[in-house]
N, C-alpha and C positions, 0 to 999 in steps of 0.2 A: 650671740645668734652669725654676725656676719659672717667673724670667723673665720666659720669652718665653709662660709662655698665659697669666699677663692678658691682651698689649695681642691676643695672638689670637682670645681665648678674644671679648674685649669689639668687638672689628673686624668677629668675624664674624654677632655680631648687633647692631652699629650696620650694616652691609651688609643684613641684615634686615627693619633695623625697618621696621615703613609708615608712609609719611609725614603721616597721622591719622586718627582716629578707626576703631577692630575694632567687634567687638561686642562683648557682653558685658557689664560692667561696666564697661568703660576710660571710655565716656563721665563718667557718674558723677565718677570718684575723678577725676580731670584737666578735672573742671566745678571740683569740689570743694578741688583744690590751690589750683588759680590764682583762687580766688576763697577762702581758707580758711569754707568754707561743710563741715555736714555731712554727706555725703551717707547714705544706709540705712544702720540699722545694718549690724556694730558700728562704723562709723564709721572704721574705719582713720588712727587721726588720725597717729601716724609719715609716711607716705610721703603723709598731706594735707603733713603742717610738710615735711616735708626736701622735697618737691615743691614748695612753693611758693618758698622760697627757693631752689633749681635752677631755678625756673624764669624767676623775673622774675627775681634776681643775678649767678647764676651762669654762664646761659646764655642772653642773654637774646637772640635773636635764633631762627625760626626756632618755625613751627605751634607750637602749647601739647605739645595731642597729640605731637609732635614729641621735642617736650625733653622731655614725660615721660617717653617711649620710650628717652632716650640712661641718665636716668639708673635706669631699667631694665634695661638693660644694661647700667650701671656697678655695681653690685646683685650680677646673673648673672653678674659676671666677675671683683667678688669674693670671692663667694663660689664660686669654683672656685677661688680661687688657695688664700682656706680650706679645700677639700677637702682642693687635693693637697700646702698643705700638714702636714695634721694627718694624713693617710697616709699622708706619708713620716716623721713621726713614729715612728708606730705600726710602719711596717713596715720601717722600714728603704731602705724600695730608694725611691730619687730616681723611677725611669725609671717607676717597674709606676705611683704615687703618681699622675703627672703625667697619666698613658697612660687610667687609673682613672679620673682627674678632666677628662681635655677627649674624651671616649667619654659622660659624666655628663648634659656641659648639653649 
């Protein structure tokens, strides 16, 4: 049951992904990950380093902002899966945990 959750959430996030930079800090984060520079404090070192590796080596096509969005979609789908697995372990109810995780995504 949990095996369908990750691809489902990932595909929904991927389908609704903006093709380029949107407002807020997204441009700053994308540029810092692309160039391995430091954005404004606190700096976001984890997403900067992971984004750089992902954009340059793991997904070498498409706009940089779109590539960063794909990485964020992977993180979102992974967190949804981890939530479902945790809730399933705590509650003992796989259906309820999957539905709760899907609704929270």
